[in-house]
C-alpha positions in Angstrom: -106.1 96.8 -58.9 -108.2 94.3 -60.9 -111.9 93.9 -60.0 -114.7 91.7 -61.1 -116.4 94.7 -62.7 -115.7 96.3 -66.0 -112.0 96.4 -66.8 -109.8 97.2 -69.7 -108.2 93.7 -69.3 -110.5 91.9 -71.7 -108.8 88.5 -71.3 -109.4 88.7 -67.6 -113.1 89.4 -68.0 -113.4 86.7 -70.7 -111.9 84.1 -68.3 -114.5 85.0 -65.6 -117.3 84.9 -68.1 -116.3 81.4 -69.3 -116.0 80.2 -65.7 -119.7 81.3 -65.2 -121.0 79.2 -68.1 -123.3 76.3 -67.0 -120.9 73.7 -68.6 -118.1 75.1 -66.5 -120.2 74.8 -63.4 -121.0 71.2 -64.3 -117.3 70.4 -64.9 -116.3 71.9 -61.5 -119.1 69.9 -59.7 -118.2 66.7 -61.6 -114.6 67.0 -60.6 -115.4 67.4 -56.9 -118.0 64.6 -56.8 -115.9 62.2 -58.9 -112.7 62.7 -56.8 -114.3 62.5 -53.4 -117.2 60.1 -54.0 -117.4 58.2 -57.3 -113.7 57.1 -57.4 -114.2 55.5 -54.0 -117.5 53.8 -54.8 -116.8 52.8 -58.4 -113.0 52.6 -59.0 -112.1 51.9 -62.6 -111.4 53.4 -66.0 -114.5 55.6 -66.3 -114.1 57.4 -63.0 -110.4 57.6 -63.6 -111.0 59.6 -66.8 -113.9 61.7 -65.7 -111.7 64.0 -63.6 -109.3 64.5 -66.4 -112.1 65.5 -68.8 -113.8 67.8 -66.3 -110.6 69.5 -65.2 -109.3 70.1 -68.7 -112.5 71.9 -69.6 -112.3 74.7 -67.0 -108.6 74.7 -66.1 -107.5 76.7 -69.2 -109.8 79.5 -68.0 -107.9 79.6 -64.7 -104.6 79.7 -66.5 -105.8 82.4 -68.8 -107.0 84.4 -65.8 -103.6 84.1 -64.2 -101.8 85.1 -67.4 -104.2 88.0 -67.9 -103.3 89.3 -64.4 -99.5 88.9 -65.1 -99.7 90.6 -68.5 -102.4 93.2 -67.7 -99.9 96.0 -68.5 -99.6 94.9 -72.1 -103.3 94.3 -72.7 -102.8 91.2 -75.0 -105.5 90.2 -77.4 -107.8 87.7 -75.7 -107.6 85.2 -78.5 -103.8 85.1 -78.4 -103.7 85.0 -74.6 -106.3 82.2 -74.6 -104.3 80.3 -77.1 -101.3 80.5 -74.9 -103.3 79.4 -71.9 -104.7 76.4 -73.7 -101.2 75.5 -75.0 -99.7 75.7 -71.5 -102.5 73.5 -70.2 -102.3 70.9 -72.8 -98.5 70.7 -72.8 -98.3 70.5 -69.0 -100.9 67.7 -69.0 -99.0 65.7 -71.7 -95.7 66.1 -69.8 -97.2 64.9 -66.5 -98.8 61.9 -68.2 -95.9 60.7 -70.4 -92.6 62.1 -69.0 -91.5 60.4 -65.8 -89.4 63.1 -64.3 -92.2 65.7 -64.7 -94.7 63.2 -63.3 -92.5 62.5 -60.3 -92.0 66.2 -59.7 -95.8 66.8 -59.8 -96.4 64.0 -57.3 -93.7 65.3 -55.0 -95.0 68.9 -55.1 -98.6 67.9 -54.7 -97.8 65.6 -51.8 -95.8 68.3 -50.1 -98.7 70.8 -50.6 -101.4 68.5 -49.2 -99.2 66.8 -46.6 -100.4 63.4 -47.7 -99.6 61.0 -50.5 -100.9 62.1 -53.9 -100.7 59.8 -56.9 -100.6 61.1 -60.4 -100.8 58.1 -62.7 -98.3 58.4 -65.6 -100.8 57.0 -68.1 -100.6 58.0 -71.8 -104.1 56.7 -72.2 -105.3 59.8 -70.2 -104.3 61.9 -73.2 -107.7 61.1 -74.6 -109.0 63.7 -72.2 -107.3 66.4 -74.2 -110.5 66.3 -76.4 -112.1 68.4 -73.6 -110.0 71.3 -74.8 -112.0 71.5 -78.0 -115.4 72.6 -76.6 -113.5 74.7 -74.0 -111.8 76.6 -76.8 -115.1 77.1 -78.6 -116.5 78.6 -75.4 -113.5 80.8 -75.1 -114.1 82.2 -78.6 -117.8 82.8 -77.9 -118.1 83.5 -74.1 -121.5 84.0 -72.5 -122.7 87.6 -71.9 -122.7 87.6 -68.1 -121.1 90.1 -65.8 -122.1 89.3 -62.2 -119.6 90.1 -59.5 -120.9 87.6 -56.9 -121.2 84.7 -59.4 -117.8 85.5 -60.9 -116.2 85.4 -57.4 -118.0 82.1 -56.6 -117.1 80.5 -59.9 -113.4 81.5 -59.4 -113.4 80.2 -55.8 -115.1 76.9 -56.7 -112.8 76.3 -59.7 -109.7 76.9 -57.5 -111.2 74.6 -54.8 -111.8 71.9 -57.3 -108.2 72.0 -58.5 -106.8 71.9 -54.9 -109.3 69.5 -53.3 -107.7 66.4 -54.7 -108.6 63.1 -53.1 -105.7 61.4 -51.3 -104.2 58.4 -53.0 -105.1 55.0 -51.6 -102.2 52.9 -50.5 -102.1 49.3 -52.0 -100.3 46.8 -49.8 -101.9 43.9 -51.6 -103.7 41.3 -49.5 -103.4 42.6 -45.9 -106.8 43.2 -44.5 -109.1 40.3 -43.3 -112.5 40.2 -41.8 -115.0 37.4 -40.9 -118.7 38.1 -41.8 -120.8 37.2 -38.7 -123.9 36.2 -40.7 -122.2 33.3 -42.7 -118.6 33.1 -41.2 -117.2 33.8 -44.7 -113.8 35.4 -45.1 -113.5 38.9 -46.6 -110.4 40.7 -47.8 -110.2 44.1 -49.5 -107.7 46.3 -51.4 -107.9 49.7 -53.1 -109.2 47.9 -56.2 -112.1 46.1 -54.6 -113.3 43.5 -52.0 -113.3 39.7 -52.2 -115.0 36.9 -50.4 -114.0 33.2 -49.8 -116.4 30.5 -48.8 -113.9 27.5 -48.8 -111.4 28.5 -46.3 -109.3 30.9 -48.4 -108.5 28.6 -51.4 -110.7 30.5 -53.9 -111.8 34.1 -53.8 -114.6 35.9 -55.7 -115.2 39.6 -56.1 -117.9 41.0 -53.8 -121.2 41.3 -55.8 -122.9 43.5 -53.1 -121.5 46.2 -50.9 -120.9 45.7 -47.2 -120.0 48.0 -44.3 -116.4 47.2 -43.1 -117.2 49.0 -39.8 -119.8 46.3 -38.9 -117.3 43.5 -39.4 -114.6 42.5 -36.9 -111.2 43.0 -38.5 -108.1 40.9 -37.7 -105.0 43.0 -38.3 -101.5 42.6 -36.9 -100.8 45.2 -34.1 -97.1 44.7 -34.4 -95.9 45.1 -38.0 -92.4 43.8 -37.4 -93.5 40.5 -35.7 -96.6 39.1 -34.1 -98.0 35.9 -32.7 -101.4 34.3 -33.2 -102.8 31.4 -31.1 -104.9 28.6 -32.5 -108.5 29.2 -31.3 -109.0 25.5 -30.7 -105.7 24.9 -28.8 -104.1 27.7 -26.9 -100.8 25.8 -26.7 -100.4 26.1 -30.5 -99.0 29.5 -31.4 -97.9 30.9 -34.8 -95.2 33.6 -35.1 -95.1 35.8 -38.2 -92.2 37.9 -39.3 -93.1 40.0 -42.4 -90.8 39.4 -45.3 -89.1 36.5 -43.5 -90.8 33.5 -42.0 -93.7 31.7 -40.3 -92.9 29.6 -37.3 -95.1 27.3 -35.1 -94.9 26.4 -31.4 -96.8 23.5 -29.8 -95.9 24.4 -26.2 -97.2 27.9 -25.9 -94.1 29.6 -27.4 -91.3 27.8 -25.5 -89.9 26.1 -28.6 -90.4 27.2 -32.3 -90.2 25.3 -35.5 -89.9 27.3 -38.8 -92.5 26.1 -41.3 -92.2 28.7 -44.1 -89.5 31.1 -45.2 -90.1 33.9 -47.7 -87.8 34.2 -50.7 -86.7 37.8 -51.5 -88.4 39.2 -54.6 -86.3 39.6 -57.7 -86.4 42.9 -59.7 -88.6 41.3 -62.3 -91.1 40.2 -59.6 -91.1 43.6 -58.0 -91.7 45.2 -61.4 -94.6 42.8 -62.0 -96.3 43.4 -58.7 -95.9 47.2 -59.0 -97.5 47.1 -62.4 -100.7 45.3 -61.4 -102.0 48.2 -59.2 -104.3 50.7 -60.8 -104.7 54.3 -59.5 -103.1 53.5 -56.2 -99.7 54.0 -54.6 -98.1 50.6 -54.3 -96.5 49.6 -51.0 -94.5 46.6 -51.9 -94.0 44.7 -48.7 -93.5 40.9 -48.6 -95.7 38.7 -46.4 -96.7 37.5 -44.0 -98.6 40.7 -43.3 -101.7 39.4 -41.5 -103.4 36.1 -40.7 -106.8 34.8 -39.6 -108.3 31.4 -38.8 -111.3 30.4 -41.0 -114.2 29.5 -38.7 -115.5 26.8 -41.0 -112.4 24.9 -42.0 -110.0 26.0 -39.3 -107.5 26.8 -42.1 -104.9 29.5 -41.3 -105.3 32.1 -44.0 -102.2 34.4 -44.3 -102.1 37.7 -46.2 -99.0 37.8 -48.4 -99.4 41.3 -49.9 -99.2 41.4 -53.6 -98.4 37.6 -53.7 -102.0 36.8 -52.7 -102.9 34.4 -49.9 -101.0 31.5 -48.3 -103.3 28.9 -46.8 -102.2 26.4 -44.1 -104.5 23.4 -43.6 -105.0 21.8 -40.2 -102.8 18.9 -41.5 -99.9 21.3 -42.0 -99.7 21.8 -45.7 -99.2 25.2 -47.3 -101.0 26.2 -50.5 -100.8 29.5 -52.5 -104.1 31.0 -53.5 -104.8 33.9 -55.9 -107.0 36.8 -55.1 -107.9 38.4 -58.4 -104.6 39.8 -59.8 -102.8 39.3 -56.5 -101.0 36.0 -56.9 -97.7 34.3 -56.3 -95.4 34.5 -59.3 -92.1 32.6 -59.1 -88.9 34.2 -60.2 -88.7 32.1 -63.4 -92.4 32.2 -64.3 -92.9 33.0 -68.1 -95.7 35.4 -67.0 -93.0 37.8 -65.9 -91.6 37.9 -69.4 -94.9 38.9 -70.9 -95.8 41.4 -68.2 -92.5 42.9 -67.1 -91.0 43.3 -70.5 -93.9 44.3 -72.7 -92.8 47.8 -73.1 -89.2 46.7 -73.9 -90.7 44.3 -76.5 -92.7 47.1 -78.1 -89.5 49.3 -78.1 -87.5 46.5 -79.7 -90.1 45.9 -82.4 -90.3 49.6 -83.1 -86.5 49.8 -83.3 -86.4 46.9 -85.7 -89.1 48.3 -87.9 -87.5 51.7 -87.9 -84.3 50.1 -89.1 -86.1 48.3 -91.9 -87.6 51.6 -93.0 -84.2 53.3 -93.0 -82.7 50.5 -95.0 -85.6 50.6 -97.4 -85.0 54.4 -97.9 -81.3 53.8 -98.5 -81.9 51.0 -101.0 -84.9 52.5 -102.8 -84.8 56.3 -103.3 -88.4 56.2 -104.5 -89.6 55.7 -101.0 -89.0 59.3 -100.2 -92.3 59.6 -98.3 -90.6 57.7 -95.5 -88.9 61.0 -94.5 -92.3 61.9 -93.1 -92.9 58.6 -91.3 -89.5 57.9 -89.8 -89.3 61.0 -87.5 -92.8 60.4 -86.1 -92.0 56.8 -85.3 -88.6 57.7 -83.8 -90.4 60.1 -81.4 -92.6 57.2 -80.4 -89.6 55.0 -79.9 -87.8 57.6 -77.8 -91.0 57.9 -75.7 -90.9 54.1 -75.0 -87.2 54.2 -74.2 -87.7 57.1 -71.7 -90.5 55.3 -69.9 -88.3 52.3 -69.5 -86.1 54.3 -67.2 -89.0 55.0 -64.8 -91.2 52.0 -65.0 -90.2 49.1 -67.3 -93.7 47.5 -67.2 -96.8 48.7 -69.0 -99.6 50.2 -67.0 -102.3 48.0 -65.7 -105.0 50.1 -67.3 -106.3 48.6 -70.6 -106.5 51.9 -72.4 -102.8 52.5 -71.8 -101.9 49.2 -73.3 -104.1 50.0 -76.3 -102.1 53.3 -76.8 -98.8 51.4 -76.7 -99.9 48.5 -78.9 -101.6 50.9 -81.3 -98.4 52.9 -81.8 -96.5 49.8 -82.5 -99.2 48.4 -84.8 -99.1 51.6 -86.9 -95.3 51.3 -87.2 -95.5 47.6 -88.1 -98.2 48.4 -90.8 -95.8 50.9 -92.4 -93.0 48.4 -92.1 -95.1 45.7 -93.8 -95.9 48.1 -96.7 -92.3 48.9 -97.2 -91.3 45.2 -96.9 -93.9 44.3 -99.6 -92.6 47.0 -101.9 -89.1 45.9 -101.6 -90.1 42.2 -101.9 -91.9 43.0 -105.2 -88.8 44.7 -106.6 -86.1 42.5 -105.1 -86.8 39.5 -102.8 -83.1 39.4 -101.9 -82.9 43.0 -100.7 -86.2 42.6 -98.8 -85.0 39.5 -97.1 -81.8 41.2 -95.9 -83.7 44.3 -94.7 -86.1 42.1 -92.7 -83.3 40.0 -91.3 -81.4 43.1 -90.1 -84.6 44.4 -88.4 -85.3 41.0 -86.8 -81.7 40.7 -85.5 -81.9 44.2 -84.0 -85.3 43.6 -82.3 -84.1 40.2 -80.9 -80.8 41.5 -79.5 -82.4 44.6 -78.0 -85.2 42.6 -76.2 -83.4 39.4 -75.2 -81.5 40.8 -72.2 -84.7 42.2 -70.7 -86.3 38.8 -71.0 -83.4 37.2 -69.2 -83.6 39.9 -66.5 -87.4 39.3 -66.0 -86.7 35.6 -65.1 -83.7 36.5 -62.9 -81.0 35.3 -65.2 -79.6 38.8 -65.2 -79.9 40.3 -61.6 -80.0 44.0 -62.3 -82.1 46.0 -64.7 -79.2 48.3 -65.5 -77.1 45.4 -66.6 -79.9 44.2 -68.9 -80.1 47.8 -70.3 -76.4 47.9 -71.1 -76.4 44.4 -72.7 -79.5 45.4 -74.7 -77.8 48.5 -76.3 -74.5 46.7 -76.8 -76.5 44.0 -78.7 -78.2 46.8 -80.6 -74.9 48.4 -81.7 -73.8 45.0 -82.9 -77.0 44.6 -84.9 -76.5 48.0 -86.4 -73.1 46.9 -87.7 -74.7 43.7 -89.1 -77.3 45.9 -90.8 -74.7 48.1 -92.3 -72.9 45.1 -93.8 -76.2 43.8 -95.2 -77.0 47.2 -96.8 -73.6 47.3 -98.4 -74.0 43.8 -99.8 -77.5 44.7 -101.0 -76.3 47.8 -102.8 -73.4 45.9 -104.3 -75.7 43.2 -105.6 -77.9 46.0 -107.1 -75.0 47.3 -109.0 
């Protein structure tokens, strides 16, 4: 039996000593406070990263402790066992953040354990937190000289609690909640990303500058999610009927006869992908409006919550106007914004593929570019990473740091591509032109079907994927012909 006292299992004792270090205590406390308090009060990039940094500092010590117990029979060297624990921790973190099947498995397992939805954001930008392993490893190599049974038991218990006591993920249904502030009769709406106020009857919304207590404000929420009615406060004979995802109807005789005034158009795959991507650190519940409605006391406008499509405002004269609330806004199925947002990752993958092809052609044409053997495999790994993520989520994350990671990887590849292109251009403009032409054709044919899918010209993402790679194969054949002609011209 392993105790908290002296033991021949040196790795086990070292794990407990590291957990008792003041920085480990601070990391455990920071993780608990951040997950259950700071994330709710200050949602954003900083609080989203704090938990990763704090957890990665002390979690390797827990892994090492577990491995020490499992391998106590062999009495492994603490340095080697610690290295294995740190490797397991880092590898598991990377897989969860960048590999969709592992991420989905982690979310499913955690949700089953806690009995409530748990979101694990698949964000490569979080890999920056791996830097926390560096000071943790230095602590492992030089652990503090402490050997207190009670403190060790408390540290182990608190560290385990910090790993298990994960805050539940917030659900994001878009613009659903409404409230009327009694002091100034302004309208308020809130999501998992913040709260917003309107002073002009729902046409414009500004983020709340000061906090407010939602419990002190009367909320207007539909009691029947499938269908509900709302009477005009100024005329009880005028009644509005809302059917989520379908229609808004109006009756002028107390509900005896109905006239349909608005009908929702089903979202295309490109629109669904866009609305899913705008949510940060929340579980997206993509439900089309109308979801809720409230009358503005000042203007008598009927303000309707339309989920991720923002707000729909009906004036007393009967006109309907779409209004944006921050990033929640109505985007038509053919809006060019969908191309930029929904296919950004596909565009990066296409550019990377085209650049890789240019590098390969440059290596074939000019044997003196042998250093490309070191660059091409790295960029191919990055390309495969982009292609894998397409199958899980074809849009880039809403978090800016993630976009920087993706854009940075592509920028490095393009810089290498530019260097090779200039080298070939200096030696033979004709060969450089053909290599660039092959890369451009490959990138264009690979990305074009996704662009057509985003604006609903191609209905299904799978069809765009098949057309994309069919076009890529055609471009490879064109590139092969260009390489052959370039080598013939060289001879």
